[in-house]
C-alpha positions in Angstrom: -141.1 -18.0 -18.5 -140.8 -14.8 -20.4 -139.6 -12.9 -17.3 -136.8 -15.5 -16.9 -135.8 -15.1 -20.6 -135.6 -11.3 -20.1 -133.5 -11.8 -17.0 -131.2 -14.1 -18.8 -130.7 -11.7 -21.7 -130.1 -8.8 -19.2 -127.3 -10.9 -17.6 -125.8 -11.6 -21.0 -125.9 -7.9 -21.9 -124.4 -7.0 -18.6 -121.5 -9.4 -19.2 -121.2 -8.1 -22.8 -121.7 -11.6 -24.2 -123.0 -11.6 -27.8 -126.1 -13.7 -28.5 -128.8 -14.3 -31.1 -132.3 -15.6 -30.8 -133.7 -18.1 -33.2 -137.3 -19.0 -33.8 -137.9 -22.2 -35.8 -140.5 -22.3 -38.5 -142.2 -25.2 -36.8 -144.2 -23.6 -33.9 -143.9 -26.9 -31.9 -140.2 -26.4 -31.6 -139.2 -24.0 -28.9 -137.1 -20.9 -29.5 -133.4 -21.1 -28.8 -130.5 -18.8 -27.9 -127.0 -19.0 -29.4 -124.4 -17.1 -27.3 -120.6 -16.7 -27.4 -118.3 -17.5 -24.6 -114.6 -16.5 -25.1 -111.9 -19.2 -25.0 -108.5 -17.5 -25.2 -108.3 -15.8 -28.5 -111.4 -17.7 -29.8 -115.1 -17.9 -29.0 -117.2 -20.9 -28.5 -120.9 -21.1 -29.5 -123.2 -22.2 -26.8 -126.8 -23.4 -27.3 -129.8 -22.9 -25.1 -133.4 -24.1 -25.7 -136.2 -22.0 -24.3 -137.4 -24.6 -21.9 -138.0 -24.3 -18.2 -135.2 -26.6 -17.0 -132.2 -25.2 -19.0 -133.3 -21.6 -18.3 -133.5 -22.4 -14.6 -130.1 -24.0 -14.7 -128.7 -20.8 -16.3 -130.2 -18.5 -13.8 -129.2 -20.7 -10.8 -125.5 -20.1 -11.5 -123.0 -17.4 -12.4 -122.1 -18.8 -15.8 -121.5 -15.3 -17.4 -118.5 -14.8 -15.1 -116.7 -17.7 -16.6 -114.7 -18.3 -19.8 -113.7 -21.5 -21.5 -110.1 -22.9 -21.4 -108.9 -23.6 -25.0 -108.1 -27.2 -25.7 -109.7 -28.7 -22.5 -113.1 -29.3 -21.2 -112.5 -26.5 -18.7 -113.7 -23.1 -17.5 -112.1 -20.3 -15.5 -113.2 -17.0 -13.9 -111.0 -14.0 -13.1 -113.6 -12.5 -10.8 -114.2 -15.6 -8.8 -110.6 -16.9 -8.9 -111.7 -20.4 -10.0 -110.3 -22.8 -12.5 -112.2 -26.0 -13.2 -111.6 -28.8 -15.8 -113.0 -32.2 -16.4 -110.9 -35.3 -15.5 -110.7 -38.3 -17.9 -109.7 -41.9 -17.2 -108.9 -44.3 -20.0 -109.4 -47.4 -17.9 -112.5 -46.7 -15.8 -115.7 -44.6 -15.9 -115.2 -41.3 -14.1 -117.4 -42.0 -11.0 -115.7 -45.4 -10.5 -112.2 -44.0 -10.5 -113.4 -41.1 -8.3 -114.8 -43.4 -5.6 -111.8 -45.6 -5.8 -109.5 -42.6 -5.5 -111.4 -41.4 -2.4 -110.8 -44.8 -0.8 -107.1 -44.6 -1.5 -106.6 -41.0 -0.5 -109.0 -40.6 2.5 -109.0 -44.3 3.6 -112.5 -44.1 5.1 -113.3 -46.6 7.9 -115.6 -49.5 7.0 -119.2 -48.7 7.9 -121.7 -51.1 9.3 -123.4 -53.0 6.5 -126.8 -51.9 7.7 -125.8 -48.2 7.9 -126.1 -46.1 4.9 -122.9 -44.4 3.8 -123.0 -40.8 2.7 -122.1 -40.2 -0.9 -118.7 -38.5 -1.4 -119.0 -35.6 -3.8 -115.6 -33.8 -3.2 -112.1 -34.9 -2.3 -109.9 -32.2 -0.8 -106.3 -32.4 -2.1 -103.1 -31.1 -0.6 -102.6 -27.5 -1.6 -99.7 -25.0 -1.6 -99.5 -21.2 -1.5 -103.0 -19.9 -1.4 -104.5 -22.4 -3.8 -107.4 -24.6 -2.7 -107.4 -27.8 -4.8 -110.1 -30.4 -4.9 -111.7 -33.0 -7.1 -115.3 -33.9 -7.3 -118.6 -33.5 -9.0 -118.6 -30.5 -11.3 -120.1 -27.1 -10.4 -123.3 -25.7 -11.8 -121.4 -23.3 -14.0 -119.3 -26.1 -15.5 -122.3 -28.3 -16.1 -124.3 -25.5 -17.8 -121.5 -24.1 -20.0 -120.0 -27.5 -20.9 -123.4 -28.9 -21.6 -124.5 -25.8 -23.6 -121.4 -26.0 -25.9 -121.1 -29.8 -26.2 -124.6 -31.3 -25.9 -126.8 -28.5 -27.3 -130.5 -29.4 -26.9 -129.8 -32.8 -25.4 -129.3 -31.4 -21.9 -126.6 -31.0 -19.3 -124.2 -33.4 -17.6 -124.3 -32.7 -13.9 -122.1 -35.4 -12.5 -118.9 -35.1 -14.4 -115.7 -35.3 -12.3 -113.6 -32.1 -12.3 -110.4 -30.8 -10.8 -111.2 -27.4 -9.2 -108.5 -24.8 -8.3 -109.7 -21.9 -6.1 -107.8 -18.6 -5.3 -106.0 -18.9 -8.6 -105.5 -15.1 -9.1 -105.2 -15.8 -12.8 -105.7 -12.6 -14.8 -105.5 -14.0 -18.3 -106.6 -17.1 -20.2 -103.0 -18.3 -20.8 -102.2 -17.9 -17.1 -105.2 -19.9 -16.0 -104.3 -22.6 -18.5 -100.7 -22.7 -17.3 -101.8 -23.0 -13.7 -104.3 -25.8 -14.6 -101.7 -27.8 -16.5 -98.9 -27.5 -13.9 -101.1 -28.5 -10.9 -103.0 -31.2 -12.8 -99.8 -32.8 -14.2 -98.2 -32.7 -10.7 -101.1 -34.3 -9.0 -102.1 -36.8 -11.7 -98.5 -38.1 -12.0 -98.4 -38.7 -8.3 -101.7 -40.6 -8.5 -100.4 -42.7 -11.4 -97.1 -43.5 -9.6 -98.8 -44.3 -6.2 -102.0 -46.0 -7.2 -101.5 -47.2 -10.8 -104.5 -45.1 -11.8 -103.8 -43.1 -15.0 -106.0 -40.0 -15.3 -105.7 -36.8 -17.3 -107.5 -33.6 -18.2 -110.3 -34.2 -20.7 -109.4 -32.7 -24.1 -111.9 -30.4 -25.6 -114.8 -32.3 -27.3 -116.5 -31.3 -30.4 -119.4 -28.9 -29.8 -122.9 -29.8 -30.8 -122.7 -27.4 -33.7 -119.4 -28.8 -34.9 -120.8 -32.3 -34.9 -123.9 -31.2 -36.7 -121.9 -29.4 -39.4 -119.5 -32.3 -39.8 -122.4 -34.7 -40.3 -123.9 -32.4 -42.9 -120.6 -32.2 -44.7 -120.2 -36.0 -44.7 -123.7 -36.4 -46.2 -122.6 -34.2 -49.1 -120.2 -36.9 -50.2 -122.5 -39.9 -49.8 -123.1 -41.6 -53.2 -126.7 -42.7 -52.8 -126.5 -44.5 -56.1 -123.6 -46.7 -55.0 -124.1 -50.4 -54.6 -122.1 -53.1 -52.8 -120.6 -55.7 -55.1 -119.0 -59.1 -54.4 -115.5 -58.9 -52.8 -113.0 -58.2 -55.6 -109.9 -57.0 -54.0 -107.8 -57.7 -50.9 -105.5 -55.4 -49.0 -102.4 -55.9 -47.0 -103.3 -56.6 -43.3 -100.8 -54.1 -41.8 -101.8 -50.9 -43.6 -105.5 -51.7 -43.6 -105.3 -52.2 -39.8 -103.7 -48.8 -39.5 -106.4 -47.3 -41.7 -109.2 -48.7 -39.5 -107.4 -47.5 -36.4 -107.3 -44.0 -37.9 -111.0 -44.1 -38.6 -111.7 -45.1 -35.0 -109.5 -42.2 -33.7 -111.7 -39.3 -34.6 -111.4 -37.8 -31.1 -107.6 -38.0 -31.2 -106.5 -35.9 -34.3 -102.8 -36.4 -33.8 -103.1 -40.2 -33.6 -105.6 -40.2 -36.5 -103.2 -38.3 -38.7 -100.2 -40.4 -37.8 -102.2 -43.6 -38.5 -103.2 -42.4 -42.0 -99.6 -41.4 -42.6 -98.4 -44.9 -41.5 -100.9 -46.5 -43.9 -99.2 -44.6 -46.7 -95.7 -45.1 -45.3 -96.1 -48.9 -45.5 -95.7 -48.7 -49.3 -92.7 -46.4 -49.4 -90.3 -49.3 -50.3 -92.4 -50.3 -53.2 -93.1 -47.0 -54.8 -89.7 -45.4 -54.1 -87.9 -48.4 -55.6 -90.2 -48.2 -58.6 -89.2 -44.6 -59.1 -85.5 -45.5 -58.7 -85.9 -48.3 -61.2 -87.3 -45.8 -63.7 -84.4 -43.5 -63.1 -81.8 -46.2 -63.7 -83.6 -47.4 -66.8 -83.6 -43.9 -68.1 -79.8 -43.7 -67.6 -79.2 -47.0 -69.3 -81.6 -46.4 -72.2 -80.0 -43.1 -73.1 -78.2 -43.7 -76.4 -75.3 -41.7 -75.0 -74.8 -44.1 -72.1 -71.4 -45.8 -72.2 -70.8 -48.6 -69.7 -67.1 -48.1 -70.1 -67.3 -44.4 -69.1 -66.8 -43.8 -65.3 -69.1 -40.8 -65.2 -72.0 -42.8 -66.6 -71.4 -45.6 -64.1 -71.2 -43.1 -61.3 -74.7 -41.9 -62.1 -76.1 -45.4 -61.5 -74.1 -45.8 -58.3 -75.4 -42.4 -57.0 -78.9 -43.5 -57.6 -78.4 -46.9 -55.8 -76.6 -45.2 -52.9 -79.7 -43.1 -52.2 -81.2 -46.4 -51.0 -82.0 -46.0 -47.4 -81.2 -49.1 -45.4 -81.3 -51.3 -48.5 -85.1 -51.2 -48.8 -86.2 -47.8 -50.0 -84.7 -45.3 -52.3 -84.3 -41.7 -51.2 -85.0 -40.0 -47.9 -88.4 -40.1 -46.3 -89.5 -36.8 -48.0 -88.6 -38.2 -51.4 -90.2 -41.6 -50.6 -93.5 -39.9 -49.6 -93.5 -37.9 -52.8 -92.8 -40.9 -55.0 -95.6 -42.9 -53.3 -98.2 -40.1 -53.8 -97.0 -39.5 -57.3 -97.5 -43.2 -58.1 -101.0 -43.4 -56.7 -102.7 -40.1 -57.6 -102.1 -37.0 -59.8 -102.7 -33.3 -60.0 -106.2 -33.8 -61.6 -107.5 -36.0 -58.8 -106.0 -33.7 -56.2 -107.7 -30.7 -57.8 -111.0 -32.6 -57.8 -110.5 -33.4 -54.1 -109.9 -29.8 -53.1 -112.8 -28.5 -55.3 -115.3 -31.0 -54.0 -116.0 -29.0 -50.9 -116.1 -25.2 -50.9 -115.1 -24.9 -47.2 -112.1 -27.2 -47.8 -111.1 -25.3 -50.9 -111.3 -21.9 -49.0 -109.3 -23.3 -46.1 -106.3 -24.1 -48.4 -106.8 -21.2 -50.8 -106.8 -18.7 -47.9 -103.9 -20.6 -46.1 -105.9 -20.8 -42.9 -103.7 -23.6 -41.7 -100.5 -21.6 -42.0 -99.7 -22.2 -38.3 -100.0 -26.0 -38.9 -97.5 -26.2 -41.8 -95.5 -23.6 -43.8 -96.2 -25.3 -47.1 -99.2 -23.8 -49.0 -101.4 -25.6 -51.4 -101.9 -23.6 -54.6 -105.5 -24.8 -55.2 -106.3 -21.7 -57.3 -103.3 -22.2 -59.6 -104.2 -24.6 -62.4 -100.5 -25.1 -63.3 -99.3 -25.8 -59.7 -97.6 -29.1 -58.9 -100.1 -30.2 -56.4 -98.4 -33.6 -55.8 -95.2 -31.8 -54.7 -97.0 -29.3 -52.5 -99.2 -31.9 -50.9 -96.3 -34.3 -50.2 -94.3 -31.5 -48.6 -97.2 -30.3 -46.4 -98.0 -33.9 -45.2 -94.3 -34.4 -44.5 -94.1 -31.1 -42.4 -97.1 -32.1 -40.3 -95.8 -35.6 -39.8 -92.5 -34.2 -38.6 -94.3 -31.9 -36.1 -96.2 -34.9 -34.7 -93.1 -37.0 -34.1 -90.9 -34.0 -33.4 -88.4 -35.1 -36.1 -85.1 -33.4 -36.8 -84.9 -33.1 -40.6 -81.6 -32.3 -42.3 -83.4 -29.2 -43.7 -84.2 -27.8 -40.3 -86.1 -28.5 -37.0 -89.8 -28.9 -36.6 -91.7 -27.6 -33.6 -93.6 -30.3 -31.8 -97.4 -30.4 -32.3 -98.9 -30.6 -28.9 -102.2 -32.5 -28.3 -104.1 -29.7 -26.7 -102.8 -26.9 -28.9 -105.1 -24.6 -30.9 -103.4 -25.8 -34.1 -104.7 -29.4 -33.5 -108.2 -28.1 -33.5 -107.7 -26.9 -37.0 -106.4 -30.2 -38.4 -109.7 -31.3 -39.9 -109.0 -30.5 -43.5 -105.4 -31.8 -43.3 -106.8 -35.0 -41.9 -109.2 -35.3 -44.8 -106.2 -34.8 -47.1 -104.0 -37.5 -45.6 -107.1 -39.8 -45.5 -107.6 -39.2 -49.2 -104.0 -40.1 -49.9 -104.2 -43.2 -47.7 -107.2 -44.3 -49.6 -105.6 -43.8 -53.0 -102.5 -45.7 -51.9 -104.6 -48.6 -50.6 -106.6 -48.7 -53.8 -103.5 -48.6 -56.0 -101.8 -51.4 -53.9 -104.8 -53.7 -53.8 -104.8 -57.0 -55.7 -107.5 -59.5 -56.8 -108.9 -61.3 -53.8 -107.6 -64.8 -53.4 -108.7 -67.2 -50.6 
């Protein structure tokens, strides 16, 4: 096997692909190779165990000539003129919808029951210009690269269904991605309209390394001394349902963020009205307040007129801030950011500047973190729903964009806020 490992390294060197070799302390665990494959302006870590099968898989294909497509489970090659991406179906397993689609598109004749039918592995699709478009079981290159990034030492997935575009002539990652999206959307929309079979490109899954690191981070926050007590508090059914939906939507960052936001939004009328009540009381309790003076009455009227639709006081931005301010404070927010060094560094170095303009001054002990957090959450919420705020427009946050892949710490922030709001709004359980 040593000769095969040398050949593999030579191919990586020839393709100028960076790699590192790791030798575990336990001699029973095989060595492993970590190598980088570009994905647009980023790089993805791929994982290879020094075993016969994965090394043979690597040497049996031209994986080094391919690059990943950012945001999708996809690869492309400038040299080979190939674009390939995995297809996903919400309603059916991939092989089921593939076989059903073959029946609908090719309409094969019924075979004799005693005669064995040959398995269909590829469906040729109508093409245009010089493109050759097909759908079928994935290539060796896709299986190896996707498996190396996503599954790590667990092995490769050989029978995923992919859309393959040949003769693409794409010279850059962005061009390859654009070709993939345009052709896939055109074909998939036809399939949906004609056959009532919704399929889409598979969004980029978490890599094995990302999952491993996330699990390690979660373990840091586990309170092993905690105990479960008898039920003491109950929660409103609507927001707690949204909270559980958010927890289930880990593979859909945008939906997850919005569900956590809606958990918080449910209580806007309560906490914004509470703040307005305090404002009105402050006006009336002022010794200088004169009920016979028009200017004093106007102050009260102005506060009441900020009521949006008769339920909540202030616009959505103000309601969000009032809710956060009622359920947490600068001290708790400071503790949240400081609890994880990676999270602290993310906000301190403003690594999410492309996600929202509002910075979080985690290094400034006198900063109004409540105000900054509420503004940042509001910005991201507006980008998700593509709102038009009076202060300006917000660019839509697209599901497969690179920005979405960097939402992890902002999702942790909105989850923290949702939890604080649920806790503050709970009441003694009564059955």
